[in-house]
N, C-alpha and C positions, 0 to 999 in steps of 0.2 A: 880313429879315436871315438869312443862312445861315452855318453853321459849316463851314469848309473844313478838315477834319481832315487831308486828304492833304498840303496845303501846310505845315501846322504840323508834321506828323511829318517831312516832308522837311527842313524848316529845322532841327529839333532834331537829326536824324541828321547833317546837314552840320556842325553846330557840334561835335558830339562826335567826329566823324571827323577834324577838322582840328587836333586838339590835337597839340602837339609833345611828344615823349618823349626822355628822355636815352638815347643809344645805348649807354651803359655799364650803367646800372641800371634803365632803363625808367620812371623817375619822370616825372610830368607837369611840363612846363616852361610857365610862364605867359607870360613875356615875354622877349624878347631883352635882353641887357645893353646892346647898342647896335646900331644899324643904319646902314649906309653906302650912300648913293645912289651908284651907279656911272654909270648912264646911264638913258635912257628905258625900257629893257627889263631892267635888272638892279639888284637890291638885295642887299647882303651883310649877314647877321646874325651877331652873335657871341653865343654862349650859354654859360652855366655852370650846372651842376646844384647846387642847394642841398643835395641829399641826399648825393652822393658826391664833389662837387667837380670832376667832369669838365668840360673846356672844349672847345668846338668851334665851327666856323663853318659856315653854310649860305649858299648863293647861290640867289636866286629869279629866274627869268627869266620875263618876261611879254611879251605882244604889245605893240607900240607903240600908243599911243592917239591917234596923230596923225590 
C-alpha cells in the first residue's frame, strides 16, 4: 500500500479553490438558493449572501455529455 500525497494535495486544493464568494462582501457562499436547468450545456444558479443580503445569478456552461 502506498500513500499518494500528490493526488490528495491536488484534491484538497481543487475543493478550496472552487468555493463561491459574494461579489459584494467576499463572504463564502455554501449553496445556491435555487438552480435552473436550461439545457444540456447550461445551468443557472441564484445566490444570496447571508452576511450582507446581496443577491445575484450565475450561469454555468459545460460541454454536452452526449
